[in-house]
C-alpha positions in Angstrom: 0.0 0.0 0.0 2.7 2.5 1.0 4.8 1.6 -2.1 1.9 2.3 -4.4 0.2 5.3 -2.8 2.6 6.6 -0.1 1.9 6.7 3.6 -1.6 8.1 3.3 -4.3 8.0 6.1 -6.0 4.6 6.1 -9.4 6.2 5.7 -8.4 7.4 2.2 -7.9 3.8 0.9 -11.1 3.3 -1.1 -12.4 0.8 -3.6 -10.7 2.6 -6.5 -7.3 2.4 -4.8 -7.8 -1.3 -3.8 -8.7 -2.3 -7.3 -5.7 -0.3 -8.7 -3.3 -1.9 -6.2 -4.6 -5.4 -7.2 -4.0 -4.6 -10.9 -0.5 -3.4 -10.0 0.4 -6.5 -8.0 -0.5 -8.6 -11.0 2.5 -7.1 -12.8 5.1 -7.7 -10.0 7.8 -10.3 -10.7 8.6 -13.2 -8.5 11.5 -12.7 -6.0 11.8 -9.1 -6.8 13.9 -8.5 -3.7 16.2 -11.4 -4.3 17.0 -11.3 -8.1 19.7 -8.8 -9.0 17.9 -7.7 -12.2 14.9 -6.6 -10.1 16.4 -5.8 -6.7 17.0 -2.1 -7.2 13.9 -1.3 -9.2 11.1 0.8 -7.9 7.6 -0.6 -7.4 6.1 1.7 -10.1 8.8 0.6 -12.6 7.4 -2.9 -12.7 4.0 -1.6 -13.6 5.4 -0.1 -16.8 7.5 -3.2 -17.5 6.4 -6.4 -19.4 7.6 -8.9 -16.8 7.2 -12.6 -17.7 7.8 -14.3 -14.4 5.1 -12.6 -12.4 4.0 -13.6 -8.9 1.3 -16.3 -8.8 -2.4 -16.0 -8.3 -2.0 -17.6 -4.9 0.6 -15.0 -3.7 -1.7 -12.1 -4.9 -4.6 -13.6 -3.1 -2.5 -14.0 0.1 -1.6 -10.3 -0.1 -5.3 -9.4 -0.7 -6.3 -11.6 2.3 -3.9 -9.8 4.6 -5.0 -6.4 3.4 -8.7 -7.4 3.9 -8.1 -8.7 7.4 -6.2 -5.5 8.2 -9.0 -3.3 6.9 -11.6 -5.3 8.9 -9.5 -4.5 12.0 -9.3 -0.8 11.0 -13.1 -0.7 10.5 -13.8 -2.4 13.9 -11.5 0.1 15.7 -12.9 3.2 14.0 -10.0 4.0 11.6 -12.0 3.2 8.4 -15.6 3.0 7.3 -15.4 0.1 5.0 -13.2 -2.8 3.8 -12.4 -1.9 0.2 -10.5 -5.3 -0.3 -13.5 -7.5 0.3 -14.3 -9.7 -2.7 -11.2 -8.8 -4.7 -9.5 -12.2 -4.7 -8.6 -13.6 -8.1 -10.2 -16.9 -9.3 -7.8 -19.8 -9.0 -6.9 -21.6 -12.3 -6.2 -24.7 -10.3 -7.1 -26.2 -6.9 -4.6 -25.4 -4.1 -3.6 -29.0 -3.8 -2.6 -29.1 -7.5 -0.2 -26.2 -7.1 2.5 -28.3 -5.6 3.7 -31.7 -7.0 4.6 -34.6 -4.9 7.9 -36.3 -5.3 7.8 -39.7 -7.1 9.1 -42.8 -5.4 12.1 -42.7 -7.6 12.8 -39.0 -6.7 12.5 -39.8 -3.0 15.1 -42.5 -3.3 17.3 -40.1 -5.2 16.8 -37.3 -2.7 17.6 -39.5 0.3 20.3 -41.8 -1.2 23.1 -42.2 1.3 25.8 -40.6 -0.9 23.9 -37.6 -2.2 22.2 -36.8 1.0 25.1 -37.1 3.4 27.4 -35.3 1.0 25.0 -32.4 0.5 23.8 -31.9 4.1 27.4 -32.1 5.4 26.0 -33.6 8.7 29.4 -34.8 9.7 30.6 -31.2 10.0 27.7 -30.3 12.4 25.0 -29.1 10.0 22.4 -31.1 11.8 19.4 -29.0 10.7 19.9 -29.6 7.0 20.1 -33.4 7.7 17.3 -33.9 10.1 14.6 -31.4 9.0 13.8 -32.9 5.5 13.8 -36.4 7.1 11.4 -35.4 9.8 9.1 -33.9 7.1 9.4 -37.0 4.9 8.3 -39.3 7.8 5.6 -37.0 9.3 4.3 -34.6 6.7 5.1 -31.7 9.0 5.6 -28.2 7.5 9.0 -26.6 7.4 7.7 -23.8 9.6 6.7 -26.4 12.2 10.0 -28.3 12.3 12.5 -25.5 12.3 11.3 -23.8 15.6 11.0 -27.0 17.6 12.1 -26.9 21.2 13.8 -30.0 22.8 10.8 -30.5 25.2 8.4 -30.6 22.2 9.8 -34.1 21.6 8.7 -36.3 24.5 7.1 -39.6 25.4 3.3 -39.8 25.4 1.9 -43.2 26.6 5.2 -44.9 25.9 5.5 -43.5 22.4 8.0 -40.8 21.4 6.0 -38.0 19.8 6.5 -34.4 18.5 4.1 -31.8 19.9 3.2 -29.2 17.3 1.8 -26.2 19.3 2.1 -22.5 20.0 3.4 -21.8 23.5 3.3 -18.9 25.9 6.6 -17.1 26.1 7.8 -18.6 22.8 6.7 -16.0 20.3 9.0 -17.6 17.6 6.6 -20.5 17.3 3.5 -19.7 15.2 1.1 -22.2 13.8 -0.4 -21.8 10.3 -3.9 -22.6 11.5 -5.7 -23.5 14.7 -6.1 -27.1 13.4 -2.3 -27.3 13.0 -2.0 -28.0 16.7 -1.4 -31.8 17.0 0.7 -34.6 18.4 2.7 -36.5 15.7 4.1 -40.0 16.6 7.7 -40.3 15.6 8.2 -42.8 12.8 10.2 -46.0 13.5 12.7 -45.0 10.8 13.5 -41.7 12.5 13.9 -43.7 15.7 16.4 -46.1 14.0 18.3 -43.1 12.5 18.9 -41.8 16.0 16.6 -38.8 16.4 16.0 -39.3 20.1 19.8 -39.9 20.7 20.4 -36.7 18.9 18.0 -34.8 21.1 19.5 -36.4 24.3 23.0 -35.5 23.1 22.1 -31.9 22.6 20.6 -31.8 26.1 23.7 -33.4 27.6 26.2 -31.2 25.7 24.5 -27.9 26.6 21.9 -28.1 29.4 20.9 -24.5 28.9 20.0 -25.0 25.2 16.3 -25.1 24.6 15.9 -25.4 20.8 16.3 -28.5 18.7 18.1 -26.6 15.9 19.9 -23.7 17.5 22.1 -23.1 14.5 19.1 -21.7 12.5 18.9 -17.9 12.6 15.6 -16.2 13.2 15.0 -14.1 10.1 11.9 -12.2 9.1 9.7 -13.9 11.7 10.8 -17.5 11.2 13.8 -20.0 11.2 13.1 -21.4 7.7 15.5 -19.4 5.5 18.7 -21.5 5.5 16.9 -24.9 5.1 14.6 -23.5 2.4 17.5 -22.1 0.5 19.5 -25.3 0.8 16.6 -27.5 -0.3 14.9 -25.4 -3.0 17.8 -23.5 -4.5 20.7 -25.9 -4.2 19.8 -29.5 -3.5 16.8 -30.0 -5.8 18.6 -28.1 -8.6 21.8 -30.2 -8.1 19.8 -33.4 -8.5 17.8 -31.9 -11.4 14.5 -32.4 -9.6 13.5 -28.7 -9.1 10.5 -27.4 -11.0 8.1 -24.5 -10.3 5.8 -26.9 -8.5 8.4 -28.9 -6.5 9.9 -27.5 -3.4 10.2 -28.4 0.3 6.4 -28.4 0.8 6.3 -31.2 -1.8 7.5 -33.6 1.0 4.2 -32.9 2.8 2.2 -33.7 -0.4 4.3 -36.8 -0.9 3.3 -38.1 2.6 -0.4 -37.3 2.1 -0.5 -38.9 -1.4 1.4 -42.0 -0.1 -1.1 -42.5 2.7 -4.0 -42.1 0.3 -2.5 -44.8 -2.0 -2.2 -47.1 1.1 -5.9 -46.7 1.7 -5.6 -44.7 5.0 -8.8 -43.0 5.9 -8.8 -39.3 5.0 -9.9 -38.3 8.5 -6.7 -40.0 9.9 -4.5 -38.3 7.3 -6.0 -34.9 8.2 -5.5 -35.5 11.9 
């Protein structure tokens, strides 16, 4: 909003401006703050350019959703008379679940083959997050943003079964769940047990009793711990193995788990839980 219209009073954001902002967002390229060819360009410059790799419908709708929620808050607190972003979302060309591809069985074997995986993650040099986080996702379907901020006490025994508790906690503002239904208890897969996940947790606790986090080497950047793992997986590892596409990234591990369980005939309600 500020990039497009300046820091104007919120009450001056009307339907005309909201529609104009939506049309301008549709012309913005992907990764404009990362790619050197776009990094130094002004917001209004993109509006005049004919950019091919534009941000997706999903991303535009996410921005519109945030703006709509913000304007509802402003309306409820007397800063605005209306929500000019209501009803502006773009129609999806595909269903949300079709926007990310799962990895094939052959790709999973390739991604986690001993030589490629150990060599790329450099776990023997102490880069434990790059090694453990994709494995945890593969055997649980957990999101990247749920694994990276785990605390050591989130991994505990419940009724004699080692589990991961996915939850927001008071005093731990670095842990945020995507939705209320994301709060859950995930049993730890036998393969993760055999690979030594619990031994790794206990070693961390023994080595540094004051340490609270499971992956303390991950920096907290822009409200989350995902950056280093996301960059390794999406920009380096998938590309190195020639598996990277527009629809394949870290989140594809979650889709892989869901699809695998469906093919095994697991009841959908259990998968969702």
